[in-house]
N, C-alpha and C positions, 0 to 999 in steps of 0.2 A: 533670488536672491543674490544668492552667491556666483551664480552662474554670469550676475552682470559687471563682476569685478574683474579687470584689465589685468594681465601679468605682471605691469608693473605692479599693481597694489598690494597682489599674491608676492612678489618676491619682500615689499615691504612690510607684511603681516609676515612673512615666512622669516627674516630679519630680527623683527621685536620678536617674535614666539622664541628664536636663535639665542637669542641673547636673554630671555628669560627663562629658560631651559638651562643655559651656562649660569645663571645667576642661582638659579633655585638648585642643583647639581653643586655649584660651591657649598652652601650652605647646609643641605643636607649629609653630603658624602662627608664620610669621614675622612684623617689629614692622609697625605700618602701621597707617593707615584700616581697611582690611577687617578688620582683626585684632578691632577691637571690634564690627563688625558678626558678624561670623560667632559670636563670643564673645556679646556680650550682644541685639543686635537680632533674631539669626536664630531664637534658642530661646526668647523672648517672643513672636514674633509666630505661631511653631509652635506653643504652647501657647496662642493663642487663635485660631488658625484653624483648629485640629483639633475642637473640641468642636463650632464650626460647621458643618463639614464633615460631620460624624457625622449633627448636626441635619437639615442639610439633604437630607442623600443618606439618611436612614432609617436609617444603619447604627448596629449598637449600640453604644454608649461603650467598652466592653472589645475589642473586634475594631478599631477602631479605635484606640484608645490601644497596643496589642500591635501594633501597624504602626508606630506612629510612632516606639516604644520601638527594633521591630527595623530601622528606615530609620534612625535616629539612632546605634546604635551602629554600621550599616554604614560610614555615614560617618566615622564615627571611624578604622573598620579600615581603609578604606580611605586616607585621610587619614595616617593613624599608617606605612602602608605607605609611602606616596610622600613625604611630606614632606620628607626627607633631601635623595632627591634633586630635589625640588620645589625648596625652598632652594638648593640647591647649581647648578641651573638657571638661576635668578633672577640668582644674585650674578654667574655667568658673562657671561648677558647684559647685564648693569648692565656689566662689564667693556668686551666685546665686541660693540656694537651694530651693527656692519655687518654682522655675522653671527650665523644662526638656530640656534638653543641647544634641546635637544628632551632630553628625561627618553628611556631607552633604554627598548628594547621589552618587555627580558625583565620590567621593573620591572612596566610595565602590564600584561601576561598576568600576573602573578605577583598585580596586586594584585586583577588582574578573578577568579582563579578564585578566589583569597584570599574575594573578594564572594558568588560563586557557592555556593561552599562556606557560607560563613553565610547565605543566601538559602534553601540547601537544610534548611538546622538549623532555620530559621525557620519553613518549610512544616511538616516531621514535629512540630513542637512546637506547632502551631496550634490554638487556644484552641477544640474541636471544641464544639456544643452538647449 
């Protein structure tokens, strides 16, 4: 099913995923200079580097764009799961700079587990020739 999609279709999907990821990062990421990097610069840089990487490595554009979409969704899933904890830990660290604040291990393990499930799903749906 995914192998039937053309390069033009994959570019459209990648564009939609990029906009969705940028919107999600804008909502989830705390305000600041790094927020604009995550929302604007990173997706634009990725959209330039992905076709360049495909051309240099002699990979098919379809497979490269599939991996690009999988990675962006993975970043959004992981950050979505950890954003609330990350913002709370950052705020606490700013209040108490003398002590070290960490996100709980359970949150990190849960995010890692969700990431592994997403990657397993992505491998199952790999667009084979």
